C-alpha positions in Angstrom: -43.1 39.3 -22.1 -40.8 40.1 -24.9 -42.5 37.7 -27.3 -46.0 36.6 -26.0 -47.7 33.5 -27.3 -50.3 35.6 -29.1 -51.4 39.2 -29.4 -54.6 40.8 -30.5 -54.3 43.6 -32.9 -57.0 46.2 -33.3 -55.3 49.4 -35.0 -56.2 52.8 -33.5 -58.1 53.9 -36.5 -60.2 50.8 -36.2 -60.8 51.2 -32.6 -62.2 54.7 -33.4 -64.6 53.4 -36.0 -65.6 50.6 -33.8 -66.4 52.8 -30.8 -68.3 55.2 -33.1 -70.5 52.4 -34.5 -71.2 51.0 -31.1 -72.2 54.4 -29.8 -74.8 54.4 -32.7 -76.0 51.0 -31.4 -76.4 52.4 -27.9 -78.2 55.5 -29.2 -80.6 53.4 -31.4 -81.1 50.6 -28.9 -80.6 48.0 -31.6 -78.2 45.8 -29.6 -78.7 42.3 -31.3 -79.8 40.8 -34.6 -79.4 44.2 -36.5 -77.8 45.7 -39.4 -74.1 45.2 -38.2 -74.7 41.5 -37.6 -76.2 41.2 -41.1 -73.2 43.0 -42.6 -70.8 40.7 -40.8 -72.6 37.7 -42.1 -72.5 38.9 -45.6 -68.7 39.6 -45.4 -68.0 36.2 -43.9 -70.0 34.5 -46.6 -67.9 36.2 -49.2 -64.7 35.1 -47.4 -65.8 31.5 -47.0 -67.3 31.3 -50.6 -70.7 30.3 -49.4 -74.2 31.5 -50.2 -75.1 31.9 -46.4 -73.6 32.8 -43.1 -75.3 32.9 -39.8 -73.7 34.7 -36.8 -73.8 33.0 -33.4 -72.5 33.6 -29.9 -69.5 31.3 -30.3 -67.8 28.7 -32.5 -69.2 26.0 -30.2 -72.7 27.1 -30.6 -72.1 27.3 -34.4 -71.2 23.6 -34.3 -74.1 22.6 -32.1 -76.6 24.4 -34.2 -75.1 22.6 -37.4 -75.4 19.2 -35.6 -79.0 19.9 -34.6 -79.9 21.1 -38.1 -78.6 18.0 -39.8 -80.1 15.7 -37.3 -77.4 13.8 -35.5 -79.5 12.9 -32.5 -79.6 9.2 -32.1 -76.7 8.7 -34.5 -72.9 8.8 -34.6 -70.5 11.6 -35.7 -66.9 10.8 -36.5 -64.6 13.4 -35.0 -60.8 13.7 -35.0 -59.5 12.9 -31.6 -57.0 15.7 -32.1 -59.3 18.7 -31.7 -60.5 21.0 -29.0 -63.1 19.8 -26.4 -65.8 21.9 -28.1 -66.0 19.8 -31.3 -67.0 16.5 -29.7 -68.9 18.3 -26.9 -71.2 20.0 -29.5 -72.1 16.6 -30.9 -73.1 15.3 -27.5 -75.1 18.3 -26.6 -77.0 17.9 -30.1 -77.8 14.3 -29.0 -75.3 12.4 -31.1 -72.6 9.9 -30.1 -68.9 10.7 -30.9 -66.6 8.2 -32.7 -63.1 9.4 -32.4 -60.7 9.1 -35.4 -57.0 8.9 -35.7 -54.7 11.8 -36.7 -52.9 12.3 -40.0 -49.2 13.2 -39.0 -48.6 15.2 -42.1 -51.3 17.8 -41.4 -52.6 17.0 -37.8 -56.0 16.6 -39.5 -58.3 13.6 -39.5 -57.0 10.4 -41.0 -58.9 9.2 -44.1 -58.4 5.4 -43.4 -59.5 5.9 -39.9 -62.7 7.5 -41.1 -63.4 4.8 -43.6 -63.0 2.1 -40.9 -65.4 4.0 -38.6 -68.2 4.6 -41.0 -71.4 2.6 -40.3 -75.2 2.8 -40.9 -75.3 4.9 -37.7 -73.0 7.6 -39.1 -74.7 11.0 -39.6 -71.6 13.2 -40.2 -67.8 13.4 -40.3 -66.0 16.4 -39.0 -62.8 17.7 -40.4 -60.8 20.2 -38.3 -58.4 22.5 -40.0 -55.7 22.4 -37.3 -53.4 25.5 -37.2 -55.1 26.8 -40.4 -54.0 23.8 -42.6 -56.5 22.3 -44.9 -55.7 18.7 -45.6 -55.0 17.9 -49.2 -57.1 14.7 -48.6 -60.2 16.9 -48.5 -61.5 16.0 -52.0 -61.1 12.2 -51.0 -62.8 12.8 -47.7 -65.7 14.6 -49.4 -66.1 11.7 -51.9 -66.0 9.1 -49.1 -68.7 11.1 -47.3 -70.8 11.5 -50.4 -70.6 7.8 -51.2 -71.7 7.0 -47.7 -74.5 9.5 -47.7 -73.2 11.3 -44.6 -72.6 15.1 -44.1 -69.0 16.5 -44.2 -68.8 19.3 -41.6 -65.8 21.7 -41.3 -64.6 22.9 -38.0 -62.9 25.9 -39.4 -62.3 27.8 -36.1 -58.6 28.0 -37.0 -58.9 28.6 -40.7 -60.2 32.0 -41.5 -58.7 32.8 -45.0 -56.9 29.5 -45.5 -57.4 27.8 -48.8 -56.7 24.5 -50.7 -56.6 24.7 -54.5 -57.9 28.3 -54.3 -61.1 27.1 -52.5 -61.5 28.8 -49.2 -62.1 27.1 -45.8 -65.7 26.8 -45.1 -66.8 25.9 -48.6 -65.8 22.0 -48.6 -68.6 20.5 -46.7 -72.2 20.8 -46.1 -71.6 23.5 -43.4 -68.7 25.0 -41.5 -68.2 26.6 -38.1 -65.9 29.5 -37.5 -64.9 31.1 -34.2 -63.9 34.6 -33.3 -62.5 33.9 -29.8 -59.7 36.3 -28.9 -57.0 33.9 -29.7 -58.0 33.5 -33.3 -56.5 35.1 -36.3 -59.3 37.6 -36.3 -61.6 38.2 -33.3 -65.0 39.7 -32.3 -64.2 39.4 -28.6 -66.6 36.4 -28.5 -68.7 34.9 -31.4 -68.9 32.4 -34.2 -70.4 31.9 -37.6 -72.0 29.2 -39.7 -71.1 29.1 -43.3 -73.2 27.1 -45.7 -74.8 26.7 -49.1 -77.6 24.7 -47.6 -80.8 26.6 -47.5 -82.4 24.4 -44.8 -79.4 24.7 -42.5 -79.4 28.5 -43.0 -83.1 28.7 -42.2 -82.9 26.4 -39.1 -79.8 28.0 -37.8 -81.6 31.5 -37.6 -84.4 29.9 -35.6 -82.1 27.8 -33.3 -80.0 30.8 -32.4 -82.9 32.9 -31.2 -84.4 30.6 -28.7 -86.1 28.5 -31.4 -88.5 31.3 -32.3 -90.2 31.4 -35.7 -89.4 35.1 -36.0 -87.5 37.9 -34.1 -90.7 39.6 -32.8 -92.5 36.3 -32.3 -93.0 34.2 -29.1 -93.9 31.1 -31.2 -91.2 28.5 -30.7 -90.8 25.8 -33.3 -87.4 24.3 -32.4 -85.6 23.6 -29.1 -83.2 26.5 -29.5 -81.1 28.5 -27.2 -79.7 32.1 -26.7 -77.1 31.7 -29.3 -77.3 35.3 -30.8 -74.4 37.5 -31.5 -74.6 41.0 -30.2 -74.3 44.0 -32.5 -71.2 45.3 -30.7 -69.5 42.0 -31.2 -70.5 42.0 -34.9 -68.9 45.4 -35.3 -65.7 44.3 -33.9 -65.7 41.1 -36.0 -66.5 42.9 -39.2 -63.7 45.4 -38.6 -61.3 42.5 -38.0 -62.4 40.6 -41.0 -61.6 43.6 -43.3 -58.1 43.2 -41.9 -57.8 39.5 -42.5 -55.6 39.6 -45.6 -53.0 41.9 -44.1 -53.1 39.8 -40.9 -52.5 36.6 -42.8 -49.6 38.2 -44.8 -48.0 39.3 -41.5 -48.3 35.8 -40.0 -46.9 34.2 -43.2 -43.8 36.5 -43.1 -43.2 35.3 -39.5 -43.6 31.7 -40.6 -41.2 32.1 -43.5 -38.5 33.3 -41.1 -39.2 30.3 -38.8 -39.0 28.0 -41.8 -35.7 29.4 -42.9 -34.0 29.4 -39.5 -35.3 26.1 -38.4 -33.8 24.4 -41.5 -30.5 24.1 -39.9 -31.8 22.7 -36.6 -33.2 19.4 -35.4 -36.7 21.0 -34.9 -39.1 19.9 -37.8 -41.8 22.3 -38.8 -45.2 21.0 -40.0 -45.0 21.5 -43.7 -47.9 23.3 -45.6 -49.2 21.0 -48.3 -48.8 21.9 -51.9 -51.7 23.9 -53.3 -52.5 25.2 -49.9 -52.4 28.6 -48.3 -52.2 28.7 -44.5 -53.3 31.6 -42.3 -50.7 30.4 -39.6 -53.1 30.5 -36.8 -50.5 28.2 -35.4 -46.9 27.4 -36.3 -46.6 23.8 -35.5 -43.2 22.1 -35.1 -41.8 18.9 -33.8 -38.7 19.0 -31.5 -36.6 15.8 -31.3 -38.1 12.9 -29.5 -37.6 12.8 -25.8 -37.7 16.6 -25.3 -39.5 17.5 -22.1 -42.1 20.0 -23.5 -43.1 21.4 -20.1 -39.6 22.0 -19.1 -38.8 23.6 -22.5 -41.7 26.0 -22.2 -40.7 26.9 -18.7 -37.2 27.7 -19.7 -38.3 29.8 -22.7 -40.7 31.7 -20.6 -38.4 32.2 -17.4 -35.0 32.6 -19.1 -35.7 34.0 -22.5 -39.1 35.8 -22.1 -40.7 33.8 -24.8 -44.1 32.3 -24.5 -45.0 29.2 -26.7 -48.5 29.1 -27.9 -50.9 26.6 -26.7 -50.8 23.2 -28.2 -53.2 21.7 -30.8 -53.8 19.8 -28.7 -52.0 19.0 -25.4 -54.1 15.7 -25.1 -56.3 14.0 -27.6 -60.1 13.9 -26.8 -60.4 10.2 -26.5 -58.3 10.3 -23.3 -60.4 13.1 -21.8 -62.4 11.7 -18.9 -65.6 13.6 -19.8 -66.0 11.5 -22.8 -66.2 8.3 -21.1 -63.9 5.2 -21.0 -61.7 5.0 -24.0 -58.8 2.4 -24.0 -55.5 4.2 -23.9 -53.2 3.5 -26.9 -56.0 2.9 -29.3 -55.1 6.1 -31.4 -51.3 6.0 -31.0 -50.5 8.6 -33.8 -52.6 11.3 -32.1 -51.3 10.5 -28.7 -47.7 10.7 -29.8 -48.2 13.9 -31.8 -50.2 15.7 -29.1 -47.6 14.9 -26.4 -44.6 16.0 -28.5 -45.3 19.0 -30.7 -44.9 22.8 -29.9 -46.4 25.9 -31.4 -44.2 28.9 -31.8 -45.6 32.3 -31.1 -47.3 34.1 -34.2 -49.2 37.3 -34.4 -49.8 40.1 -36.9 -47.6 42.4 -35.0 -44.5 40.4 -34.5 -41.3 41.8 -36.1 -38.6 40.0 -38.0 -36.3 40.5 -34.9 -39.0 38.8 -32.7 -39.1 35.8 -34.9 -35.3 35.5 -35.0 -35.1 35.9 -31.4 -37.7 33.1 -30.9 -35.7 30.6 -33.0 -32.4 31.6 -31.3 -33.9 31.2 -27.8 -35.5 27.8 -28.8 -32.2 26.4 -30.0 -30.5 27.5 -26.8 -33.3 26.1 -24.6 -33.1 22.8 -26.3 -29.3 22.7 -26.0 -29.5 23.4 -22.3 -32.1 20.5 -21.9 -29.7 18.2 -23.7 -26.8 19.2 -21.5 -28.9 18.8 -18.4 -29.9 15.2 -19.6 -26.3 14.3 -20.2 -25.3 15.5 -16.8 -28.1 13.7 -14.9 
């Protein structure tokens, strides 16, 4: 594909260093919970601006561990309906009940008024998801609301490595945050996640939960109902290597986004604007085509005619309409439903060229025009 939806970038010199370090692990036999995982944790804590970071097997397990550590079992957790399945699923697996909140159309983040309406004596936590790498400017208000209600603010920062608001990094706004290193993310470890927190109790419990609930690595004395949520040393080696590249990866993605911003200014496609005071890592470049556009047909035309792959939506359908979460009345969260059904995400990666970005916009404009012509003919 001329312009794929996303592309992993591990430079050749990094691959050599990664393979050498993994060979050292194979030689030593230390394949989990070793020095490389500890170094990765320290580096991520610096990036997130927190005192602690705990490596886990995935971003999903990082979320579940957080929810178990803060004690959501038997209580409710307010989650934006516009998020990936893993966010509410982690709440349910930890014994909590999800209450879905509406979407803020300016950032695709959780809506403050919706959170306020859902707060109750049963609420244990509120989750904010930094969609596409954008940190909502309502974060201070959201934190104040949670503090006043005595509930934990948790960040799902899976999209937001290196993003900031007012100079403060993603991962440092709430009681704890979860990061993901899945292959589609701005940086990857192949698989893996990380908990970032300043809370000593969460840090201590997370290290027990991730290792089958054991009191210590060499112990078989289990104090918590944990799971195999460890991150292997080879994954940590890859992740640490990628984390060292984060500033240059973000700069490359911001360059592509700036081209999109400039070229879309003369079209009827409206990009999602980055709030003042924020820096976005552009995990996704979110845009709204004109109302009535058939998104599936548009993606098919771009793929088959122009060899351009649009990135996956954030998200295609809101969670409150997902059957797995039980009966939810359709139409109760109309903003999220409309935005989820309508938006597109243009391809972004650390290795896209200026020509690639220009070609994407040119192809998008032509594909939209052909769809309009087809609609007029029919």
